[in-house]
Each structure stands twice: as structure tokens, then as C-alpha cells.
All heavy atoms as an XYZ file, in Angstrom:
644
protein
N      12.619     16.720     -3.564
C      12.229     15.321     -3.435
C      11.476     14.878     -4.683
O      10.621     15.580     -5.174
C      11.297     15.138     -2.232
C      11.961     15.282     -0.903
C      11.012     14.941      0.259
O       9.786     15.092      0.108
O      11.516     14.516      1.284
N      11.814     13.718     -5.132
C      11.118     13.131     -6.278
C       9.747     12.625     -5.841
O       9.635     11.967     -4.809
C      11.949     11.973     -6.826
O      11.160     11.084     -7.558
N       8.703     12.933     -6.619
C       7.377     12.415     -6.253
C       7.366     10.884     -6.166
O       6.666     10.307     -5.360
C       6.465     12.893     -7.386
C       7.195     13.993     -8.056
C       8.660     13.753     -7.809
N       8.182     10.219     -7.002
C       8.233      8.761     -7.011
C       8.787      8.231     -5.685
O       8.367      7.178     -5.213
C       9.115      8.287     -8.171
C       8.915      6.843     -8.548
C       7.500      6.511     -9.007
O       6.768      7.359     -9.494
N       7.108      5.276     -8.824
N       9.714      8.951     -5.063
C      10.334      8.507     -3.815
C       9.357      8.534     -2.645
O       9.618      7.941     -1.608
C      11.552      9.367     -3.503
N       8.236      9.215     -2.813
C       7.223      9.276     -1.762
C       6.190      8.159     -1.884
O       5.362      7.984     -1.017
C       6.495     10.626     -1.811
C       7.378     11.822     -1.559
C       6.561     13.081     -1.687
C       7.409     14.318     -1.650
N       6.603     15.518     -1.833
N       6.258      7.411     -2.989
C       5.277      6.353     -3.226
C       5.821      5.006     -2.782
O       6.973      4.679     -3.040
C       4.912      6.289     -4.707
C       4.053      7.444     -5.131
C       3.578      7.290     -6.541
C       2.694      8.467     -6.909
N       2.404      8.533     -8.322
N       4.961      4.249     -2.139
C       5.310      2.901     -1.701
C       4.508      1.908     -2.534
O       3.286      2.020     -2.641
C       4.985      2.710     -0.197
C       5.251      1.277      0.243
C       5.778      3.700      0.655
N       5.215      0.961     -3.134
C       4.567     -0.132     -3.849
C       4.314     -1.235     -2.833
O       5.208     -1.610     -2.072
C       5.482     -0.648     -4.968
C       4.995     -1.929     -5.590
C       4.063     -1.906     -6.611
C       5.458     -3.161     -5.145
C       3.605     -3.087     -7.182
C       5.015     -4.345     -5.717
C       4.087     -4.300     -6.730
N       3.081     -1.751     -2.794
C       2.723     -2.841     -1.892
C       2.200     -3.990     -2.746
O       1.206     -3.844     -3.451
C       1.640     -2.405     -0.873
C       1.334     -3.543      0.085
C       2.072     -1.166     -0.108
N       2.895     -5.120     -2.705
C       2.522     -6.272     -3.519
C       2.153     -7.481     -2.681
O       2.182     -7.451     -1.456
N       1.815     -8.563     -3.384
C       1.394     -9.845     -2.807
C       0.041     -9.733     -2.108
O      -0.210    -10.399     -1.113
C       2.450    -10.432     -1.864
C       2.228    -11.920     -1.621
O       1.875    -12.658     -2.532
N       2.418    -12.358     -0.398
N      -0.833     -8.896     -2.648
C      -2.169     -8.771     -2.074
C      -3.063     -9.889     -2.577
O      -2.906    -10.385     -3.688
C      -2.790     -7.417     -2.455
C      -2.004     -6.172     -2.089
C      -2.788     -4.930     -2.481
C      -1.646     -6.147     -0.620
N      -4.029    -10.266     -1.776
C      -5.005    -11.288     -2.136
C      -5.995    -10.677     -3.134
O      -6.707     -9.734     -2.798
C      -5.733    -11.760     -0.875
C      -6.708    -12.869     -1.127
O      -7.141    -13.106     -2.249
N      -7.087    -13.553     -0.070
N      -6.053    -11.224     -4.343
C      -6.923    -10.634     -5.372
C      -8.407    -10.826     -5.068
O      -9.252    -10.194     -5.674
C      -6.606    -11.165     -6.792
C      -6.824    -12.676     -6.884
C      -5.202    -10.776     -7.205
C      -6.784    -13.209     -8.301
N      -8.724    -11.703     -4.122
C     -10.125    -11.933     -3.770
C     -10.657    -10.951     -2.731
O     -11.834    -10.972     -2.401
C     -10.321    -13.370     -3.272
C     -10.102    -14.383     -4.386
O     -10.485    -14.087     -5.534
O      -9.533    -15.444     -4.104
N      -9.787    -10.078     -2.210
C     -10.228     -9.057     -1.254
C     -10.458     -7.770     -2.037
O      -9.613     -7.356     -2.824
C      -9.178     -8.846     -0.137
C      -9.602     -7.736      0.802
C      -8.969    -10.142      0.638
N     -11.614     -7.131     -1.826
C     -11.929     -5.934     -2.608
C     -11.102     -4.725     -2.162
O     -10.579     -4.670     -1.055
C     -13.428     -5.624     -2.537
C     -13.857     -5.268     -1.137
O     -13.766     -4.078     -0.781
O     -14.279     -6.175     -0.382
N     -11.007     -3.756     -3.064
C     -10.212     -2.559     -2.816
C     -10.657     -1.760     -1.610
O      -9.832     -1.185     -0.900
N     -11.946     -1.716     -1.342
C     -12.448     -0.949     -0.192
C     -11.939     -1.553      1.114
O     -11.440     -0.858      1.987
C     -13.975     -0.908     -0.202
C     -14.573     -0.079      0.924
C     -16.099     -0.043      0.821
C     -16.784      0.836      1.817
N     -16.273      0.880      3.152
N     -12.029     -2.881      1.231
C     -11.538     -3.566      2.432
C     -10.039     -3.362      2.579
O      -9.549     -3.014      3.653
C     -11.860     -5.080      2.350
O     -13.269     -5.228      2.256
C     -11.352     -5.812      3.579
N      -9.299     -3.561      1.485
C      -7.856     -3.376      1.526
C      -7.495     -1.923      1.803
O      -6.555     -1.638      2.528
C      -7.200     -3.812      0.216
C      -6.503     -5.141      0.316
C      -6.722     -6.126     -0.628
C      -5.605     -5.420      1.340
C      -6.093     -7.351     -0.556
C      -4.970     -6.638      1.424
C      -5.213     -7.600      0.474
O      -4.577     -8.811      0.546
N      -8.253     -0.993      1.213
C      -7.974      0.424      1.431
C      -8.015      0.775      2.904
O      -7.129      1.469      3.422
N      -9.019      0.279      3.593
C      -9.140      0.540      5.036
C      -8.010     -0.126      5.799
O      -7.404      0.476      6.690
C     -10.502      0.045      5.536
C     -11.661      0.865      4.984
C     -13.031      0.208      5.191
O     -13.103     -0.890      5.792
O     -14.022      0.807      4.739
N      -7.694     -1.371      5.449
C      -6.614     -2.102      6.126
C      -5.268     -1.421      5.899
O      -4.465     -1.290      6.830
C      -6.538     -3.545      5.623
O      -7.717     -4.236      5.908
N      -5.009     -1.012      4.674
C      -3.730     -0.369      4.343
C      -3.597      0.980      5.032
O      -2.542      1.307      5.581
C      -3.600     -0.175      2.828
C      -3.485     -1.441      2.059
S      -1.967     -2.314      2.451
C      -2.280     -3.836      1.622
N      -4.658      1.768      5.000
C      -4.609      3.085      5.644
C      -4.325      2.923      7.136
O      -3.490      3.622      7.694
C      -5.908      3.848      5.405
C      -5.831      5.310      5.817
C      -6.995      6.111      5.296
N      -6.990      6.256      3.859
C      -6.254      7.148      3.183
N      -5.456      7.957      3.829
N      -6.316      7.230      1.880
N      -4.994      1.970      7.768
C      -4.796      1.727      9.197
C      -3.356      1.282      9.479
O      -2.712      1.769     10.403
C      -5.789      0.665      9.680
C      -5.748      0.408     11.155
C      -6.831     -0.589     11.553
C      -6.784     -0.868     13.033
N      -7.718     -1.892     13.447
N      -2.840      0.364      8.676
C      -1.501     -0.178      8.899
C      -0.392      0.817      8.580
O       0.614      0.881      9.289
C      -1.318     -1.442      8.056
N      -0.564      1.608      7.519
C       0.513      2.483      7.056
C       0.459      3.895      7.625
O       1.464      4.594      7.609
C       0.518      2.543      5.522
C       1.166      1.352      4.873
C       0.448      0.194      4.636
C       2.504      1.384      4.512
C       1.039     -0.915      4.042
C       3.105      0.292      3.921
C       2.383     -0.859      3.689
N      -0.674      4.341      8.123
C      -0.782      5.733      8.583
C       0.097      6.026      9.789
O       0.447      7.176     10.034
C      -2.240      6.094      8.875
O      -2.736      5.301      9.922
N       0.523      5.002     10.516
C       1.404      5.245     11.666
C       2.799      5.707     11.238
O       3.567      6.194     12.056
C       1.497      4.010     12.555
C       2.090      2.791     11.920
C       2.011      1.611     12.887
C       2.246      0.298     12.165
N       1.757     -0.828     12.920
N       3.114      5.593      9.947
C       4.427      6.020      9.452
C       4.435      7.450      8.926
O       5.489      7.972      8.598
C       4.923      5.048      8.372
C       5.083      3.670      8.939
C       4.143      2.690      8.697
C       6.137      3.376      9.794
C       4.262      1.429      9.262
C       6.265      2.126     10.371
C       5.320      1.160     10.099
O       5.430     -0.078     10.677
N       3.259      8.062      8.841
C       3.203      9.442      8.371
C       1.885      9.745      7.690
O       0.923      8.986      7.788
N       1.867     10.870      7.000
C       0.656     11.343      6.337
C       0.509     10.686      4.975
O       1.378     10.829      4.112
C       0.715     12.877      6.166
O       0.883     13.461      7.450
C      -0.548     13.404      5.508
N      -0.594      9.968      4.793
C      -0.899      9.382      3.483
C      -1.611     10.445      2.660
O      -2.589     11.035      3.101
C      -1.764      8.116      3.635
C      -0.965      7.036      4.368
C      -2.238      7.624      2.268
C      -1.763      5.794      4.708
N      -1.079     10.679      1.463
C      -1.601     11.717      0.585
C      -2.613     11.100     -0.384
O      -2.291     10.163     -1.110
C      -0.451     12.379     -0.210
C      -0.992     13.424     -1.171
C       0.567     12.987      0.742
N      -3.831     11.606     -0.379
C      -4.846     11.157     -1.334
C      -5.300      9.734     -1.084
O      -5.152      9.175     -0.002
N      -5.849      9.155     -2.140
C      -6.376      7.795     -2.071
C      -5.273      6.778     -2.300
O      -4.314      7.038     -3.026
C      -7.455      7.585     -3.135
C      -8.705      8.401     -2.859
O      -8.999      8.651     -1.676
O      -9.375      8.781     -3.835
N      -5.435      5.604     -1.716
C      -4.547      4.489     -2.010
C      -4.986      3.921     -3.352
O      -6.160      3.647     -3.563
C      -4.608      3.447     -0.879
C      -4.107      4.087      0.428
C      -3.801      2.215     -1.243
C      -4.286      3.226      1.656
N      -4.046      3.782     -4.278
C      -4.362      3.388     -5.659
C      -4.260      1.870     -5.831
O      -3.212      1.288     -5.627
C      -3.396      4.050     -6.635
C      -3.218      5.554     -6.439
C      -4.240      6.333     -7.205
C      -4.014      7.822     -7.186
N      -3.980      8.481     -5.922
N      -5.383      1.258     -6.209
C      -5.455     -0.173     -6.494
C      -5.768     -0.373     -7.973
O      -6.925     -0.253     -8.373
C      -6.583     -0.843     -5.686
C      -6.307     -0.951     -4.228
C      -6.686      0.065     -3.359
C      -5.674     -2.066     -3.708
C      -6.435     -0.029     -2.005
C      -5.424     -2.169     -2.348
C      -5.804     -1.159     -1.501
N      -4.769     -0.677     -8.810
C      -5.083     -0.978    -10.207
C      -5.994     -2.206    -10.277
O      -5.774     -3.180     -9.559
C      -3.714     -1.276    -10.829
C      -2.747     -0.567     -9.927
C      -3.337     -0.677     -8.558
N      -7.019     -2.134    -11.102
C      -7.998     -3.217    -11.191
C      -7.829     -4.002    -12.493
O      -7.515     -3.430    -13.530
C      -9.421     -2.658    -11.123
C      -9.718     -1.874     -9.848
S      -9.345     -2.799     -8.365
C     -10.974     -3.303     -7.912
N      -8.078     -5.296    -12.408
C      -8.064     -6.157    -13.587
C      -9.387     -5.989    -14.336
O     -10.340     -5.406    -13.822
C      -7.869     -7.606    -13.160
N      -9.447     -6.533    -15.533
C     -10.660     -6.437    -16.350
C     -11.878     -7.059    -15.681
O     -13.004     -6.651    -15.916
C     -10.449     -7.092    -17.715
C      -9.458     -6.314    -18.569
O      -9.258     -5.113    -18.308
O      -8.882     -6.918    -19.495
N     -11.653     -8.054    -14.817
C     -12.771     -8.720    -14.143
C     -13.231     -7.981    -12.878
O     -14.099     -8.439    -12.159
C     -12.427    -10.176    -13.811
C     -11.268    -10.311    -12.832
O     -10.766     -9.277    -12.326
O     -10.863    -11.455    -12.567
N     -12.614     -6.816    -12.605
C     -13.025     -6.001    -11.465
C     -12.312     -6.320    -10.162
O     -12.513     -5.641     -9.167
N     -11.455     -7.328    -10.172
C     -10.689     -7.660     -8.965
C      -9.429     -6.807     -8.921
O      -8.948     -6.342     -9.954
C     -10.288     -9.131     -8.968
C     -11.460    -10.079     -8.795
C     -10.983    -11.510     -8.681
C     -12.150    -12.441     -8.435
N     -11.717    -13.820     -8.215
N      -8.890     -6.615     -7.710
C      -7.621     -5.896     -7.634
C      -6.550     -6.773     -8.283
O      -6.676     -7.984     -8.369
C      -7.300     -5.499     -6.185
C      -6.717     -6.617     -5.352
O      -5.616     -7.092     -5.613
N      -7.450     -7.036     -4.335
N      -5.479     -6.146     -8.753
C      -4.437     -6.873     -9.487
C      -3.336     -7.397     -8.567
O      -2.307     -7.854     -9.032
C      -3.848     -5.971    -10.565
C      -4.878     -5.668    -11.651
C      -4.353     -4.772    -12.726
N      -3.212     -5.387    -13.395
C      -2.327     -4.700    -14.105
N      -2.446     -3.402    -14.251
N      -1.326     -5.311    -14.679
N      -3.546     -7.320     -7.263
C      -2.576     -7.892     -6.337
C      -1.527     -6.919     -5.837
O      -0.570     -7.320     -5.191
N      -1.714     -5.630     -6.147
C      -0.787     -4.625     -5.631
C      -1.474     -3.276     -5.531
O      -2.563     -3.078     -6.067
C       0.477     -4.530     -6.497
C       0.237     -4.076     -7.914
C       0.319     -2.741     -8.259
C      -0.053     -4.997     -8.907
C       0.106     -2.318     -9.565
C      -0.262     -4.600    -10.221
C      -0.183     -3.256    -10.543
N      -0.833     -2.363     -4.808
C      -1.350     -1.000     -4.710
C      -0.192     -0.037     -4.506
O       0.954     -0.455     -4.312
C      -2.361     -0.877     -3.559
S      -1.653     -1.002     -1.907
N      -0.504      1.247     -4.573
C       0.469      2.300     -4.337
C      -0.055      3.212     -3.239
O      -1.224      3.591     -3.250
C       0.690      3.143     -5.599
C       1.288      2.370     -6.739
C       0.489      1.818     -7.732
C       2.663      2.191     -6.814
C       1.035      1.098     -8.778
C       3.226      1.475     -7.871
C       2.405      0.935     -8.838
O       2.960      0.224     -9.868
N       0.828      3.548     -2.301
C       0.480      4.459     -1.218
C       1.463      5.616     -1.279
O       2.677      5.401     -1.281
C       0.579      3.763      0.156
C      -0.339      2.537      0.199
C       0.246      4.743      1.278
C      -0.163      1.669      1.430
N       0.943      6.843     -1.340
C       1.819      8.012     -1.393
C       1.849      8.704     -0.040
O       0.807      8.962      0.565
C       1.355      8.993     -2.467
C       2.307     10.162     -2.618
C       1.978     11.075     -3.781
O       1.049     10.761     -4.552
O       2.640     12.106     -3.897
N       3.061      8.987      0.419
C       3.270      9.691      1.684
C       3.663     11.147      1.432
O       4.055     11.520      0.340
C       4.373      8.997      2.498
C       3.915      7.733      3.167
C       3.997      6.517      2.519
C       3.382      7.762      4.441
C       3.557      5.348      3.127
C       2.938      6.608      5.064
C       3.027      5.397      4.399
N       3.572     11.949      2.484
C       3.904     13.373      2.374
C       5.402     13.599      2.197
O       5.815     14.623      1.656
C       3.398     14.120      3.606
N       6.237     12.657      2.657
C       7.685     12.833      2.519
C       8.367     11.512      2.170
O       7.834     10.431      2.420
C       8.289     13.380      3.818
O       8.360     12.356      4.802
N       9.582     11.633      1.628
C      10.357     10.434      1.302
C      10.775      9.696      2.570
O      10.861      8.468      2.567
C      11.605     10.780      0.472
O      12.371     11.755      1.167
C      11.228     11.323     -0.884
N      11.034     10.408      3.656
C      11.421      9.760      4.916
C      10.297      8.866      5.439
O      10.541      7.751      5.919
C      11.800     10.811      5.956
N       9.061      9.354      5.360
C       7.912      8.560      5.798
C       7.774      7.306      4.934
O       7.556      6.201      5.449
C       6.627      9.390      5.724
C       6.572     10.517      6.721
C       5.409     11.476      6.495
O       4.771     11.438      5.416
O       5.151     12.269      7.396
N       7.912      7.467      3.625
C       7.796      6.338      2.702
C       8.888      5.303      2.980
O       8.620      4.104      3.031
C       7.869      6.823      1.254
N      10.115      5.767      3.190
C      11.232      4.856      3.453
C      11.016      4.059      4.735
O      11.290      2.851      4.783
C      12.540      5.640      3.526
N      10.520      4.708      5.758
C      10.250      4.030      7.037
C       9.157      2.973      6.859
O       9.273      1.859      7.378
C       9.832      5.075      8.077
C       9.645      4.536      9.468
C      10.970      4.395     10.159
C      10.763      4.142     11.646
N      11.958      3.610     12.257
N       8.102      3.304      6.117
C       7.015      2.353      5.865
C       7.521      1.145      5.083
O       7.183      0.005      5.411
C       5.875      3.037      5.119
N       8.349      1.387      4.068
C       8.903      0.287      3.268
C       9.722     -0.638      4.155
O       9.575     -1.857      4.114
C       9.759      0.838      2.106
C       8.868      1.502      1.058
C      10.613     -0.276      1.482
C       9.620      2.309      0.024
N      10.569     -0.055      4.967
C      11.464     -0.828      5.831
C      10.698     -1.672      6.851
O      10.999     -2.844      7.057
C      12.397      0.149      6.561
C      13.366     -0.501      7.514
C      14.188      0.512      8.285
O      14.491      1.597      7.740
O      14.507      0.235      9.448
N       9.695     -1.077      7.477
C       9.028     -1.750      8.594
C       7.827     -2.614      8.209
O       7.444     -3.503      8.965
C       8.630     -0.719      9.656
C       9.864     -0.080     10.269
C       9.589      0.681     11.544
O       8.481      0.579     12.095
O      10.512      1.386     11.983
N       7.247     -2.380      7.034
C       6.035     -3.130      6.662
C       6.300     -4.333      5.759
O       5.429     -5.166      5.577
C       5.026     -2.196      5.984
C       4.371     -1.202      6.930
S       3.438     -1.980      8.281
C       2.091     -2.745      7.379
N       7.502     -4.454      5.213
C       7.799     -5.582      4.337
C       7.652     -6.898      5.102
O       8.248     -7.080      6.155
C       9.203     -5.463      3.756
C       9.432     -6.435      2.623
O       8.607     -6.559      1.723
N      10.544     -7.138      2.657
N       6.820     -7.802      4.582
C       6.608     -9.098      5.209
C       5.502     -9.143      6.250
O       5.146    -10.209      6.737
N       4.912     -7.976      6.584
C       3.830     -7.935      7.565
C       2.565     -8.525      6.939
O       2.261     -8.276      5.769
C       3.574     -6.475      8.027
C       2.314     -6.376      8.881
C       4.779     -5.954      8.797
N       1.826     -9.294      7.704
C       0.615     -9.928      7.182
C      -0.574     -8.970      7.247
O      -0.877     -8.416      8.302
C       0.308    -11.196      7.976
C      -0.757    -12.044      7.335
C      -0.922    -13.385      8.024
O       0.009    -14.207      7.967
O      -1.995    -13.592      8.620
N      -1.226     -8.775      6.110
C      -2.448     -7.968      6.025
C      -3.466     -8.764      5.218
O      -3.149     -9.247      4.122
C      -2.181     -6.592      5.363
C      -1.234     -5.771      6.235
C      -3.495     -5.844      5.140
C      -0.927     -4.398      5.713
N      -4.661     -8.902      5.753
C      -5.731     -9.672      5.112
C      -5.262    -11.084      4.749
O      -5.582    -11.604      3.678
C      -6.274     -8.944      3.867
C      -6.879     -7.578      4.143
C      -8.137     -7.609      5.017
O      -8.804     -8.651      5.090
O      -8.438     -6.573      5.628
N      -4.472    -11.678      5.645
C      -4.096    -13.079      5.493
C      -2.877    -13.383      4.624
O      -2.549    -14.542      4.405
N      -2.193    -12.339      4.134
C      -1.007    -12.581      3.301
C       0.128    -11.640      3.689
O      -0.108    -10.479      4.007
C      -1.329    -12.346      1.833
C      -2.330    -13.373      1.304
C      -2.556    -13.236     -0.133
N      -1.402    -13.697     -0.880
C      -1.461    -14.010     -2.157
N      -2.587    -13.899     -2.813
N      -0.400    -14.418     -2.794
N       1.378    -12.134      3.647
C       2.512    -11.252      3.931
C       2.731    -10.315      2.739
O       2.875    -10.767      1.601
C       3.689    -12.211      4.098
C       3.307    -13.427      3.310
C       1.794    -13.503      3.366
N       2.712     -9.031      2.998
C       2.870     -8.059      1.899
C       4.343     -7.833      1.586
O       5.227     -8.125      2.398
C       2.187     -6.711      2.237
C       2.816     -6.057      3.482
C       0.690     -6.889      2.381
C       2.359     -4.635      3.723
N       4.602     -7.349      0.408
C       5.950     -6.970     -0.046
C       5.930     -5.474     -0.323
O       5.024     -4.993     -1.016
C       6.328     -7.730     -1.313
C       6.302     -9.232     -1.154
C       7.500     -9.737     -0.367
N       7.368    -11.153     -0.052
C       7.110    -11.631      1.150
N       6.924    -10.820      2.161
N       7.026    -12.925      1.364
N       6.900     -4.772      0.201
C       6.945     -3.325     -0.013
C       8.239     -2.923     -0.704
O       9.286     -3.534     -0.505
C       6.837     -2.561      1.326
O       7.874     -3.003      2.201
C       5.493     -2.781      1.982
N       8.144     -1.898     -1.539
C       9.331     -1.329     -2.175
C       9.032      0.095     -2.609
O       7.898      0.532     -2.615
C       9.798     -2.173     -3.365
O       8.810     -2.236     -4.360
């Protein structure tokens, strides 16, 4: 399995919500699809805000694929997320 195939890109995040709040929301929403490996990665802008996306790594490609399929368009912290 490719390590990249286990990662889920989550976009359309509200940049005004901090990474800690989003981290908890994402872990809660995505953990039902499988084991999340390590920390959820939120790239930060120079001003300290999240850049509107994050990466979530799962233990398997099957778990990641299921999360991508079922979470696309789901509203988290007031915005519909995009997954790929």
C-alpha cells in the first residue's frame, strides 16, 4: 500500500477556526471509519491561522477510501468539507 493512499485531504475549512478545535472535530467525525494514525496535520499560514485544509492519515487504504466517500460534503464547524 502506498502511504499516500492512506491519507485523506480535507478542504474547505473555515480559516477562523483554530487547529485544536478542528482537530477534535475531525478526529470525532473521521475516527468511525478506522484508525487515525498520528496527529491530524493542519498547515498554518504566516498569520497563524489554518490554511483551510488538513490531512488525516488512516491505518489502511480501505479506511481512507471509505472516509473520502462518506465524508465529502458533510458539514463540520459550519462548512461543508471536501474530501479527496
